[in-house]
Jmol script that loads the backbone (N, CA, C; Angstrom):
load data "model"
ATOM      1  N   UNK A   1     103.284 114.057 104.270  1.00  0.00           N
ATOM      2  CA  UNK A   1     104.557 113.551 104.720  1.00  0.00           C
ATOM      3  C   UNK A   1     105.515 113.551 103.540  1.00  0.00           C
ATOM      4  N   UNK A   2     106.609 114.176 103.705  1.00  0.00           N
ATOM      5  CA  UNK A   2     107.647 114.254 102.690  1.00  0.00           C
ATOM      6  C   UNK A   2     108.577 113.054 102.853  1.00  0.00           C
ATOM      7  N   UNK A   3     109.064 112.509 101.748  1.00  0.00           N
ATOM      8  CA  UNK A   3     109.962 111.356 101.799  1.00  0.00           C
ATOM      9  C   UNK A   3     111.252 111.696 102.534  1.00  0.00           C
ATOM     10  N   UNK A   4     111.702 112.947 102.436  1.00  0.00           N
ATOM     11  CA  UNK A   4     112.913 113.362 103.143  1.00  0.00           C
ATOM     12  C   UNK A   4     112.692 113.335 104.655  1.00  0.00           C
ATOM     13  N   UNK A   5     111.505 113.741 105.085  1.00  0.00           N
ATOM     14  CA  UNK A   5     111.200 113.701 106.511  1.00  0.00           C
ATOM     15  C   UNK A   5     111.148 112.250 106.998  1.00  0.00           C
ATOM     16  N   UNK A   6     110.605 111.372 106.179  1.00  0.00           N
ATOM     17  CA  UNK A   6     110.539 109.963 106.532  1.00  0.00           C
ATOM     18  C   UNK A   6     111.943 109.385 106.685  1.00  0.00           C
ATOM     19  N   UNK A   7     112.857 109.805 105.816  1.00  0.00           N
ATOM     20  CA  UNK A   7     114.237 109.328 105.881  1.00  0.00           C
ATOM     21  C   UNK A   7     114.943 109.771 107.157  1.00  0.00           C
ATOM     22  N   UNK A   8     114.479 110.873 107.761  1.00  0.00           N
ATOM     23  CA  UNK A   8     115.090 111.344 108.997  1.00  0.00           C
ATOM     24  C   UNK A   8     114.777 110.418 110.165  1.00  0.00           C
ATOM     25  N   UNK A   9     113.628 109.763 110.109  1.00  0.00           N
ATOM     26  CA  UNK A   9     113.191 108.946 111.231  1.00  0.00           C
ATOM     27  C   UNK A   9     113.385 107.451 111.023  1.00  0.00           C
ATOM     28  N   UNK A  10     113.269 106.998 109.790  1.00  0.00           N
ATOM     29  CA  UNK A  10     113.374 105.567 109.502  1.00  0.00           C
ATOM     30  C   UNK A  10     114.757 105.275 108.932  1.00  0.00           C
ATOM     31  N   UNK A  11     115.370 104.207 109.444  1.00  0.00           N
ATOM     32  CA  UNK A  11     116.676 103.814 108.905  1.00  0.00           C
ATOM     33  C   UNK A  11     116.531 103.524 107.416  1.00  0.00           C
ATOM     34  N   UNK A  12     117.450 103.999 106.599  1.00  0.00           N
ATOM     35  CA  UNK A  12     117.336 103.785 105.156  1.00  0.00           C
ATOM     36  C   UNK A  12     117.190 102.311 104.767  1.00  0.00           C
ATOM     37  N   UNK A  13     117.839 101.434 105.527  1.00  0.00           N
ATOM     38  CA  UNK A  13     117.767 100.009 105.231  1.00  0.00           C
ATOM     39  C   UNK A  13     116.367  99.453 105.473  1.00  0.00           C
ATOM     40  N   UNK A  14     115.607 100.109 106.336  1.00  0.00           N
ATOM     41  CA  UNK A  14     114.270  99.623 106.677  1.00  0.00           C
ATOM     42  C   UNK A  14     113.164 100.299 105.877  1.00  0.00           C
ATOM     43  N   UNK A  15     113.512 101.248 105.021  1.00  0.00           N
ATOM     44  CA  UNK A  15     112.487 101.893 104.190  1.00  0.00           C
ATOM     45  C   UNK A  15     111.772 100.893 103.278  1.00  0.00           C
ATOM     46  N   UNK A  16     112.417  99.781 102.971  1.00  0.00           N
ATOM     47  CA  UNK A  16     111.792  98.755 102.142  1.00  0.00           C
ATOM     48  C   UNK A  16     110.564  98.163 102.840  1.00  0.00           C
ATOM     49  N   UNK A  17     110.500  98.282 104.158  1.00  0.00           N
ATOM     50  CA  UNK A  17     109.343  97.757 104.888  1.00  0.00           C
ATOM     51  C   UNK A  17     108.057  98.509 104.553  1.00  0.00           C
ATOM     52  N   UNK A  18     108.160  99.770 104.161  1.00  0.00           N
ATOM     53  CA  UNK A  18     106.949 100.551 103.872  1.00  0.00           C
ATOM     54  C   UNK A  18     106.155  99.931 102.720  1.00  0.00           C
ATOM     55  N   UNK A  19     106.754  99.714 101.534  1.00  0.00           N
ATOM     56  CA  UNK A  19     105.963  99.071 100.476  1.00  0.00           C
ATOM     57  C   UNK A  19     105.614  97.617 100.791  1.00  0.00           C
ATOM     58  N   UNK A  20     106.495  96.920 101.511  1.00  0.00           N
ATOM     59  CA  UNK A  20     106.193  95.534 101.883  1.00  0.00           C
ATOM     60  C   UNK A  20     104.959  95.492 102.776  1.00  0.00           C
ATOM     61  N   UNK A  21     104.909  96.353 103.776  1.00  0.00           N
ATOM     62  CA  UNK A  21     103.755  96.398 104.673  1.00  0.00           C
ATOM     63  C   UNK A  21     102.504  96.874 103.944  1.00  0.00           C
ATOM     64  N   UNK A  22     102.675  97.773 102.993  1.00  0.00           N
ATOM     65  CA  UNK A  22     101.536  98.223 102.188  1.00  0.00           C
ATOM     66  C   UNK A  22     100.930  97.045 101.435  1.00  0.00           C
ATOM     67  N   UNK A  23     101.774  96.250 100.809  1.00  0.00           N
ATOM     68  CA  UNK A  23     101.289  95.088 100.060  1.00  0.00           C
ATOM     69  C   UNK A  23     100.676  94.037 100.986  1.00  0.00           C
ATOM     70  N   UNK A  24     101.269  93.850 102.156  1.00  0.00           N
ATOM     71  CA  UNK A  24     100.686  92.930 103.135  1.00  0.00           C
ATOM     72  C   UNK A  24      99.314  93.429 103.555  1.00  0.00           C
ATOM     73  N   UNK A  25      99.182  94.732 103.749  1.00  0.00           N
ATOM     74  CA  UNK A  25      97.891  95.316 104.113  1.00  0.00           C
ATOM     75  C   UNK A  25      96.843  95.082 103.044  1.00  0.00           C
ATOM     76  N   UNK A  26      97.225  95.227 101.779  1.00  0.00           N
ATOM     77  CA  UNK A  26      96.297  94.966 100.677  1.00  0.00           C
ATOM     78  C   UNK A  26      95.869  93.494 100.693  1.00  0.00           C
ATOM     79  N   UNK A  27      96.833  92.607 100.923  1.00  0.00           N
ATOM     80  CA  UNK A  27      96.518  91.176 100.969  1.00  0.00           C
ATOM     81  C   UNK A  27      95.577  90.858 102.125  1.00  0.00           C
ATOM     82  N   UNK A  28      95.833  91.443 103.282  1.00  0.00           N
ATOM     83  CA  UNK A  28      94.964  91.221 104.442  1.00  0.00           C
ATOM     84  C   UNK A  28      93.555  91.712 104.149  1.00  0.00           C
ATOM     85  N   UNK A  29      93.462  92.901 103.564  1.00  0.00           N
ATOM     86  CA  UNK A  29      92.145  93.475 103.262  1.00  0.00           C
ATOM     87  C   UNK A  29      91.374  92.607 102.276  1.00  0.00           C
ATOM     88  N   UNK A  30      92.073  92.035 101.296  1.00  0.00           N
ATOM     89  CA  UNK A  30      91.386  91.226 100.287  1.00  0.00           C
ATOM     90  C   UNK A  30      90.904  89.888 100.829  1.00  0.00           C
ATOM     91  N   UNK A  31      91.529  89.398 101.906  1.00  0.00           N
ATOM     92  CA  UNK A  31      91.103  88.113 102.469  1.00  0.00           C
ATOM     93  C   UNK A  31      89.882  88.250 103.357  1.00  0.00           C
ATOM     94  N   UNK A  32      89.627  89.452 103.858  1.00  0.00           N
ATOM     95  CA  UNK A  32      88.495  89.728 104.744  1.00  0.00           C
ATOM     96  C   UNK A  32      88.551  88.937 106.052  1.00  0.00           C
ATOM     97  N   UNK A  33      89.739  88.452 106.420  1.00  0.00           N
ATOM     98  CA  UNK A  33      89.882  87.729 107.681  1.00  0.00           C
ATOM     99  C   UNK A  33      89.985  88.666 108.872  1.00  0.00           C
ATOM    100  N   UNK A  34      90.452  89.881 108.623  1.00  0.00           N
ATOM    101  CA  UNK A  34      90.643  90.868 109.682  1.00  0.00           C
ATOM    102  C   UNK A  34      89.825  92.100 109.326  1.00  0.00           C
ATOM    103  N   UNK A  35      89.119  92.634 110.319  1.00  0.00           N
ATOM    104  CA  UNK A  35      88.342  93.852 110.081  1.00  0.00           C
ATOM    105  C   UNK A  35      89.292  95.002 109.747  1.00  0.00           C
ATOM    106  N   UNK A  36      88.787  95.926 108.927  1.00  0.00           N
ATOM    107  CA  UNK A  36      89.604  97.057 108.476  1.00  0.00           C
ATOM    108  C   UNK A  36      90.229  97.833 109.626  1.00  0.00           C
ATOM    109  N   UNK A  37      89.499  97.987 110.722  1.00  0.00           N
ATOM    110  CA  UNK A  37      90.023  98.802 111.828  1.00  0.00           C
ATOM    111  C   UNK A  37      91.213  98.138 112.526  1.00  0.00           C
ATOM    112  N   UNK A  38      91.409  96.832 112.316  1.00  0.00           N
ATOM    113  CA  UNK A  38      92.536  96.135 112.941  1.00  0.00           C
ATOM    114  C   UNK A  38      93.735  95.983 112.016  1.00  0.00           C
ATOM    115  N   UNK A  39      93.602  96.390 110.760  1.00  0.00           N
ATOM    116  CA  UNK A  39      94.713  96.253 109.818  1.00  0.00           C
ATOM    117  C   UNK A  39      95.930  97.093 110.240  1.00  0.00           C
ATOM    118  N   UNK A  40      95.772  98.357 110.661  1.00  0.00           N
ATOM    119  CA  UNK A  40      96.959  99.106 111.107  1.00  0.00           C
ATOM    120  C   UNK A  40      97.678  98.438 112.291  1.00  0.00           C
ATOM    121  N   UNK A  41      96.924  97.903 113.234  1.00  0.00           N
ATOM    122  CA  UNK A  41      97.536  97.210 114.375  1.00  0.00           C
ATOM    123  C   UNK A  41      98.286  95.968 113.901  1.00  0.00           C
ATOM    124  N   UNK A  42      97.666  95.220 113.010  1.00  0.00           N
ATOM    125  CA  UNK A  42      98.302  94.020 112.461  1.00  0.00           C
ATOM    126  C   UNK A  42      99.581  94.383 111.721  1.00  0.00           C
ATOM    127  N   UNK A  43      99.526  95.438 110.922  1.00  0.00           N
ATOM    128  CA  UNK A  43     100.724  95.880 110.198  1.00  0.00           C
ATOM    129  C   UNK A  43     101.802  96.352 111.162  1.00  0.00           C
ATOM    130  N   UNK A  44     101.397  96.981 112.261  1.00  0.00           N
ATOM    131  CA  UNK A  44     102.368  97.405 113.273  1.00  0.00           C
ATOM    132  C   UNK A  44     103.098  96.219 113.872  1.00  0.00           C
ATOM    133  N   UNK A  45     102.359  95.182 114.193  1.00  0.00           N
ATOM    134  CA  UNK A  45     102.969  93.979 114.775  1.00  0.00           C
ATOM    135  C   UNK A  45     103.894  93.314 113.762  1.00  0.00           C
ATOM    136  N   UNK A  46     103.428  93.194 112.518  1.00  0.00           N
ATOM    137  CA  UNK A  46     104.266  92.596 111.471  1.00  0.00           C
ATOM    138  C   UNK A  46     105.511  93.448 111.233  1.00  0.00           C
ATOM    139  N   UNK A  47     105.343  94.774 111.225  1.00  0.00           N
ATOM    140  CA  UNK A  47     106.477  95.681 111.046  1.00  0.00           C
ATOM    141  C   UNK A  47     107.508  95.524 112.151  1.00  0.00           C
ATOM    142  N   UNK A  48     107.038  95.396 113.389  1.00  0.00           N
ATOM    143  CA  UNK A  48     107.959  95.207 114.513  1.00  0.00           C
ATOM    144  C   UNK A  48     108.709  93.884 114.372  1.00  0.00           C
ATOM    145  N   UNK A  49     107.987  92.819 114.022  1.00  0.00           N
ATOM    146  CA  UNK A  49     108.629  91.507 113.867  1.00  0.00           C
ATOM    147  C   UNK A  49     109.685  91.552 112.762  1.00  0.00           C
ATOM    148  N   UNK A  50     109.347  92.154 111.629  1.00  0.00           N
ATOM    149  CA  UNK A  50     110.318  92.247 110.532  1.00  0.00           C
ATOM    150  C   UNK A  50     111.519  93.109 110.918  1.00  0.00           C
ATOM    151  N   UNK A  51     111.272  94.190 111.660  1.00  0.00           N
ATOM    152  CA  UNK A  51     112.375  95.042 112.111  1.00  0.00           C
ATOM    153  C   UNK A  51     113.263  94.293 113.109  1.00  0.00           C
ATOM    154  N   UNK A  52     112.656  93.493 113.981  1.00  0.00           N
ATOM    155  CA  UNK A  52     113.432  92.682 114.931  1.00  0.00           C
ATOM    156  C   UNK A  52     114.334  91.715 114.170  1.00  0.00           C
ATOM    157  N   UNK A  53     113.773  91.050 113.169  1.00  0.00           N
ATOM    158  CA  UNK A  53     114.564  90.098 112.381  1.00  0.00           C
ATOM    159  C   UNK A  53     115.742  90.803 111.724  1.00  0.00           C
ATOM    160  N   UNK A  54     115.481  91.985 111.133  1.00  0.00           N
ATOM    161  CA  UNK A  54     116.564  92.718 110.466  1.00  0.00           C
ATOM    162  C   UNK A  54     117.637  93.148 111.471  1.00  0.00           C
ATOM    163  N   UNK A  55     117.213  93.664 112.600  1.00  0.00           N
ATOM    164  CA  UNK A  55     118.176  94.153 113.589  1.00  0.00           C
ATOM    165  C   UNK A  55     119.000  93.010 114.169  1.00  0.00           C
ATOM    166  N   UNK A  56     118.358  91.888 114.478  1.00  0.00           N
ATOM    167  CA  UNK A  56     119.106  90.748 115.006  1.00  0.00           C
ATOM    168  C   UNK A  56     120.087  90.188 113.980  1.00  0.00           C
ATOM    169  N   UNK A  57     119.746  90.317 112.701  1.00  0.00           N
ATOM    170  CA  UNK A  57     120.621  89.805 111.646  1.00  0.00           C
ATOM    171  C   UNK A  57     121.793  90.739 111.353  1.00  0.00           C
ATOM    172  N   UNK A  58     121.644  92.020 111.673  1.00  0.00           N
ATOM    173  CA  UNK A  58     122.680  92.971 111.263  1.00  0.00           C
ATOM    174  C   UNK A  58     123.426  93.648 112.404  1.00  0.00           C
ATOM    175  N   UNK A  59     122.852  93.674 113.585  1.00  0.00           N
ATOM    176  CA  UNK A  59     123.478  94.373 114.708  1.00  0.00           C
ATOM    177  C   UNK A  59     124.119  93.382 115.672  1.00  0.00           C
ATOM    178  N   UNK A  60     125.160  93.821 116.321  1.00  0.00           N
ATOM    179  CA  UNK A  60     125.771  93.014 117.369  1.00  0.00           C
ATOM    180  C   UNK A  60     125.006  93.283 118.662  1.00  0.00           C
ATOM    181  N   UNK A  61     124.425  92.257 119.234  1.00  0.00           N
ATOM    182  CA  UNK A  61     123.617  92.440 120.440  1.00  0.00           C
ATOM    183  C   UNK A  61     124.284  91.753 121.636  1.00  0.00           C
ATOM    184  N   UNK A  62     125.471  92.232 121.960  1.00  0.00           N
ATOM    185  CA  UNK A  62     126.148  91.732 123.147  1.00  0.00           C
ATOM    186  C   UNK A  62     126.065  92.810 124.213  1.00  0.00           C
ATOM    187  N   UNK A  63     125.723  92.425 125.381  1.00  0.00           N
ATOM    188  CA  UNK A  63     125.598  93.384 126.466  1.00  0.00           C
ATOM    189  C   UNK A  63     124.180  93.898 126.599  1.00  0.00           C
ATOM    190  N   UNK A  64     123.832  94.240 127.798  1.00  0.00           N
ATOM    191  CA  UNK A  64     122.470  94.686 128.113  1.00  0.00           C
ATOM    192  C   UNK A  64     122.088  95.943 127.357  1.00  0.00           C
ATOM    193  N   UNK A  65     122.982  96.899 127.297  1.00  0.00           N
ATOM    194  CA  UNK A  65     122.667  98.165 126.624  1.00  0.00           C
ATOM    195  C   UNK A  65     122.368  97.940 125.143  1.00  0.00           C
ATOM    196  N   UNK A  66     123.154  97.119 124.471  1.00  0.00           N
ATOM    197  CA  UNK A  66     122.910  96.841 123.054  1.00  0.00           C
ATOM    198  C   UNK A  66     121.602  96.096 122.842  1.00  0.00           C
ATOM    199  N   UNK A  67     121.258  95.203 123.740  1.00  0.00           N
ATOM    200  CA  UNK A  67     120.010  94.447 123.625  1.00  0.00           C
ATOM    201  C   UNK A  67     118.821  95.384 123.760  1.00  0.00           C
ATOM    202  N   UNK A  68     118.850  96.260 124.780  1.00  0.00           N
ATOM    203  CA  UNK A  68     117.743  97.200 124.964  1.00  0.00           C
ATOM    204  C   UNK A  68     117.647  98.190 123.808  1.00  0.00           C
ATOM    205  N   UNK A  69     118.784  98.607 123.280  1.00  0.00           N
ATOM    206  CA  UNK A  69     118.773  99.516 122.130  1.00  0.00           C
ATOM    207  C   UNK A  69     118.198  98.822 120.905  1.00  0.00           C
ATOM    208  N   UNK A  70     118.526  97.553 120.714  1.00  0.00           N
ATOM    209  CA  UNK A  70     117.984  96.790 119.585  1.00  0.00           C
ATOM    210  C   UNK A  70     116.468  96.639 119.717  1.00  0.00           C
ATOM    211  N   UNK A  71     115.992  96.370 120.922  1.00  0.00           N
ATOM    212  CA  UNK A  71     114.544  96.248 121.157  1.00  0.00           C
ATOM    213  C   UNK A  71     113.848  97.571 120.863  1.00  0.00           C
ATOM    214  N   UNK A  72     114.381  98.646 121.396  1.00  0.00           N
ATOM    215  CA  UNK A  72     113.797  99.971 121.174  1.00  0.00           C
ATOM    216  C   UNK A  72     113.781 100.321 119.684  1.00  0.00           C
ATOM    217  N   UNK A  73     114.897 100.082 119.023  1.00  0.00           N
ATOM    218  CA  UNK A  73     114.994 100.398 117.595  1.00  0.00           C
ATOM    219  C   UNK A  73     113.997  99.586 116.785  1.00  0.00           C
ATOM    220  N   UNK A  74     113.889  98.301 117.083  1.00  0.00           N
ATOM    221  CA  UNK A  74     112.963  97.440 116.342  1.00  0.00           C
ATOM    222  C   UNK A  74     111.521  97.892 116.528  1.00  0.00           C
ATOM    223  N   UNK A  75     111.142  98.211 117.730  1.00  0.00           N
ATOM    224  CA  UNK A  75     109.764  98.631 118.001  1.00  0.00           C
ATOM    225  C   UNK A  75     109.461  99.951 117.300  1.00  0.00           C
ATOM    226  N   UNK A  76     110.331 100.932 117.471  1.00  0.00           N
ATOM    227  CA  UNK A  76     110.052 102.243 116.882  1.00  0.00           C
ATOM    228  C   UNK A  76     110.103 102.194 115.354  1.00  0.00           C
ATOM    229  N   UNK A  77     111.071 101.489 114.798  1.00  0.00           N
ATOM    230  CA  UNK A  77     111.176 101.416 113.341  1.00  0.00           C
ATOM    231  C   UNK A  77     110.005 100.639 112.739  1.00  0.00           C
ATOM    232  N   UNK A  78     109.589  99.568 113.401  1.00  0.00           N
ATOM    233  CA  UNK A  78     108.440  98.801 112.921  1.00  0.00           C
ATOM    234  C   UNK A  78     107.162  99.615 112.926  1.00  0.00           C
ATOM    235  N   UNK A  79     106.962 100.377 113.997  1.00  0.00           N
ATOM    236  CA  UNK A  79     105.763 101.221 114.096  1.00  0.00           C
ATOM    237  C   UNK A  79     105.798 102.337 113.057  1.00  0.00           C
ATOM    238  N   UNK A  80     106.948 102.976 112.892  1.00  0.00           N
ATOM    239  CA  UNK A  80     107.067 104.054 111.896  1.00  0.00           C
ATOM    240  C   UNK A  80     106.825 103.539 110.480  1.00  0.00           C
ATOM    241  N   UNK A  81     107.373 102.378 110.158  1.00  0.00           N
ATOM    242  CA  UNK A  81     107.173 101.815 108.814  1.00  0.00           C
ATOM    243  C   UNK A  81     105.714 101.434 108.596  1.00  0.00           C
ATOM    244  N   UNK A  82     105.079 100.863 109.604  1.00  0.00           N
ATOM    245  CA  UNK A  82     103.659 100.509 109.495  1.00  0.00           C
ATOM    246  C   UNK A  82     102.815 101.773 109.335  1.00  0.00           C
ATOM    247  N   UNK A  83     103.134 102.798 110.120  1.00  0.00           N
ATOM    248  CA  UNK A  83     102.400 104.058 110.009  1.00  0.00           C
ATOM    249  C   UNK A  83     102.560 104.681 108.636  1.00  0.00           C
ATOM    250  N   UNK A  84     103.762 104.616 108.087  1.00  0.00           N
ATOM    251  CA  UNK A  84     103.992 105.168 106.753  1.00  0.00           C
ATOM    252  C   UNK A  84     103.225 104.380 105.693  1.00  0.00           C
ATOM    253  N   UNK A  85     103.133 103.058 105.858  1.00  0.00           N
ATOM    254  CA  UNK A  85     102.401 102.266 104.867  1.00  0.00           C
ATOM    255  C   UNK A  85     100.908 102.551 104.924  1.00  0.00           C
ATOM    256  N   UNK A  86     100.372 102.756 106.120  1.00  0.00           N
ATOM    257  CA  UNK A  86      98.955 103.118 106.254  1.00  0.00           C
ATOM    258  C   UNK A  86      98.718 104.505 105.666  1.00  0.00           C
ATOM    259  N   UNK A  87      99.654 105.411 105.890  1.00  0.00           N
ATOM    260  CA  UNK A  87      99.560 106.761 105.344  1.00  0.00           C
ATOM    261  C   UNK A  87      99.553 106.715 103.812  1.00  0.00           C
ATOM    262  N   UNK A  88     100.443 105.912 103.234  1.00  0.00           N
ATOM    263  CA  UNK A  88     100.478 105.760 101.782  1.00  0.00           C
ATOM    264  C   UNK A  88      99.150 105.209 101.284  1.00  0.00           C
ATOM    265  N   UNK A  89      98.611 104.235 101.991  1.00  0.00           N
ATOM    266  CA  UNK A  89      97.316 103.669 101.599  1.00  0.00           C
ATOM    267  C   UNK A  89      96.232 104.740 101.601  1.00  0.00           C
ATOM    268  N   UNK A  90      96.226 105.584 102.603  1.00  0.00           N
ATOM    269  CA  UNK A  90      95.209 106.631 102.689  1.00  0.00           C
ATOM    270  C   UNK A  90      95.383 107.668 101.584  1.00  0.00           C
ATOM    271  N   UNK A  91      96.612 107.885 101.148  1.00  0.00           N
ATOM    272  CA  UNK A  91      96.849 108.819 100.047  1.00  0.00           C
ATOM    273  C   UNK A  91      96.415 108.235  98.707  1.00  0.00           C
ATOM    274  N   UNK A  92      96.616 106.927  98.541  1.00  0.00           N
ATOM    275  CA  UNK A  92      96.332 106.297  97.260  1.00  0.00           C
ATOM    276  C   UNK A  92      94.874 105.895  97.091  1.00  0.00           C
ATOM    277  N   UNK A  93      94.234 105.533  98.162  1.00  0.00           N
ATOM    278  CA  UNK A  93      92.850 105.061  98.102  1.00  0.00           C
ATOM    279  C   UNK A  93      91.929 106.246  98.336  1.00  0.00           C
ATOM    280  N   UNK A  94      91.066 106.513  97.380  1.00  0.00           N
ATOM    281  CA  UNK A  94      90.099 107.593  97.528  1.00  0.00           C
ATOM    282  C   UNK A  94      88.940 107.064  98.343  1.00  0.00           C
ATOM    283  N   UNK A  95      88.736 107.641  99.494  1.00  0.00           N
ATOM    284  CA  UNK A  95      87.672 107.215 100.387  1.00  0.00           C
ATOM    285  C   UNK A  95      86.358 107.879  99.982  1.00  0.00           C
ATOM    286  N   UNK A  96      85.279 107.109  99.868  1.00  0.00           N
ATOM    287  CA  UNK A  96      83.985 107.733  99.566  1.00  0.00           C
ATOM    288  C   UNK A  96      83.525 108.568 100.752  1.00  0.00           C
ATOM    289  N   UNK A  97      82.877 109.673 100.447  1.00  0.00           N
ATOM    290  CA  UNK A  97      82.367 110.550 101.506  1.00  0.00           C
ATOM    291  C   UNK A  97      81.136 109.933 102.144  1.00  0.00           C
ATOM    292  N   UNK A  98      81.089 110.023 103.446  1.00  0.00           N
ATOM    293  CA  UNK A  98      79.933 109.517 104.186  1.00  0.00           C
ATOM    294  C   UNK A  98      78.990 110.666 104.470  1.00  0.00           C
ATOM    295  N   UNK A  99      77.742 110.388 104.346  1.00  0.00           N
ATOM    296  CA  UNK A  99      76.749 111.457 104.576  1.00  0.00           C
ATOM    297  C   UNK A  99      76.124 111.313 105.929  1.00  0.00           C
TER     298      UNK A  99
END
end "model"
wireframe off; spacefill off
backbone 0.3
color backbone group
């Protein structure tokens, strides 16, 4: 994944969520409270919540169309940022080969 391609899909203001979610993922993994296979889902939910907060704080949400657009934007941007953070983790962490 090229950073330029990521910029095409993720709002520039929300790119900060990628390293934030990466660090949250590291913290979750170190606590051992959540199994590894659920960390991407957890990061997706956290990413959506953070994107919702940002959108509600910065966008005018008057009218039904604006509300639905804000919901759609928050969900898609949160998922994309979470996916990018998991992708970064997979690039940085060398996985041992399983036999």
